[in-house]
N, C-alpha and C positions, 0 to 999 in steps of 0.2 A: 557343143559348145552349153555351157550350163551359166544361167542368169537368175541370182538371187538377189533382192532388193528388200531391204528393211529399212521402214520408217517409224520411229516409235513402236506402236503395238502393230502395225499395219503392214503387211508382206506378201510379196509377190516372189514366184519364181517361172521358169521358163527352160526348157530343153531342147535345143535344135540340133538334128545331125546333117552333116553336110558330106558330098563327097567332091572329089575332084580329079581332075585327069592333068597329066603331066609328060612330059616325054625328057629324057636323059640320055647322056653317053657316059661310059666309065671306061676310057682305056688304061690301061695297068698291065702289071705281070705278075709272076708268081713263081716261086722257088719252092719244090718239094723235096723233102730229104725223107725217103722211106727207110724204115729200120724192122725188119722181121714184120709183125701185123702192126705196128707202130707207125705213123708217118707225121711229119712236121711240116707246117708249110707255112711261108711267109707271103704275103701279098702288098703291094702297095699300087694306088692308082689315082686317078683324080677324077670326080665327079663332077659333071657338069650339067646341069639342068638347063634345058635349050628352048622351051614352050613351057609356060603357065597359062591353063584357063582360068576359070571360074571355080567358086565354090557353090556347088549348087544343093539345095536343101534336100533330104531323103523325104518322102512321101506325101508329095501332092502340093506342097507349096509352090507358089509362083516367084519367090526371091529368091534372088542371085547375090553373091558378093563377088564382086569383079577384083581380079587380082591384078595389080600392077607389077613392076619388078620385084618389090618385096613389100611386106606389111611394115615390119621393123628391121632394124639393122640384124638381128640374130635371126631372121625367117629364112635367109637363103643358105641352102645346104651345099651350096658348090664348095669345093675345097679337095684335099688331099685326104686321101683314106688309106691306113694302114692297118694290117689285120695277120694276127697269129692263131693257126688252128693246128689242133692235134687230135688225131684220129685215129681210130683202132678199128682193125679189120674182124669182124665178126664170124663169116663164112668167106671160105676162101675156094673159088673153081679150082679143081685139079688139072694139073698140064697132063 
């Protein structure tokens, strides 16, 4: 987190680095369509965060930011996840 404050000619800035732990699950399914060395994959799932801890600062500071269910409305990452993947096989084992 970067903080910068300027009033007229006076200014101050601070940098904070935090780490956080969380647990989640993501049930879903995946469909793969292989075509020679190229393959196409479609996946869908639901991401659900089940435990949020606190943001703890890196580097010896003793303060922490405790996390409730969410900071702001857009802070929660729960929801449907959709993805499309195209992959190419570079090296293949001989059968």
